[in-house]
KENULO-601197 format. One line per 5 residues: number of its first residue (from 0); for each residue x negated, y, z negated of C-alpha. Coordinates in pm, whole numbers, plus 50000, padded with zeros to 5 digits. Layout:
<sites>
NUM = X Y Z | ...
</sites>
This chain:
<sites>
0 = 58258 41446 38739 | 58440 41669 38493 | 58579 41999 38613 | 58476 42323 38443 | 58725 42492 38211
5 = 58838 42836 38332 | 58774 43011 38001 | 58823 43384 38048 | 58923 43346 38414 | 59244 43525 38509
10 = 59234 43509 38886 | 59417 43219 39049 | 59205 43236 39364 | 58876 43225 39167 | 59000 42925 38970
15 = 59093 42736 39287 | 58785 42831 39489 | 58543 42736 39210 | 58716 42405 39134 | 58800 42489 38774
20 = 59041 42267 38585 | 59391 42401 38644 | 59731 42254 38568 | 59928 42347 38877 | 60255 42510 38775
25 = 60333 42665 39113 | 60627 42426 39161 | 60792 42572 38852 | 60709 42928 38956 | 60869 42862 39296
30 = 61181 42719 39128 | 61196 43027 38905 | 61172 43258 39208 | 61439 43068 39402 | 61692 43004 39124
35 = 61678 43295 38878 | 61793 43652 38937 | 61656 43815 38622 | 61412 43655 38384 | 61217 43785 38084
40 = 60898 43588 38033 | 60780 43634 37679 | 60434 43488 37629 | 60200 43526 37332 | 59875 43714 37350
45 = 59600 43530 37544 | 59853 43288 37691 | 59813 43334 38066 | 60017 43640 38158 | 59750 43776 38393
50 = 59699 43432 38548 | 60075 43399 38606 | 60082 43737 38783 | 59778 43636 38990 | 59951 43307 39079
55 = 60263 43499 39189 | 60047 43729 39401 | 59885 43435 39582 | 60223 43265 39635 | 60378 43579 39785
60 = 60073 43622 40009 | 60133 43267 40132 | 59807 43123 40001 | 59797 42755 39915 | 59760 42622 39560
65 = 59555 42333 39693 | 59267 42554 39802
</sites>
């Protein structure tokens, strides 16, 4: 069965709990946190900035990316 696309969804937890299609990038976020002191993330409009912040929030809370 095909997963639903998370169009307009910006909350990492909602995406995981509702089984939306999500390309898990938490490994790269973790590497960024561990290996970079200062980083400027420039992303175009409508390109996942809110979702990235939501992902960071869940990681720092200790919540799993695997649901």
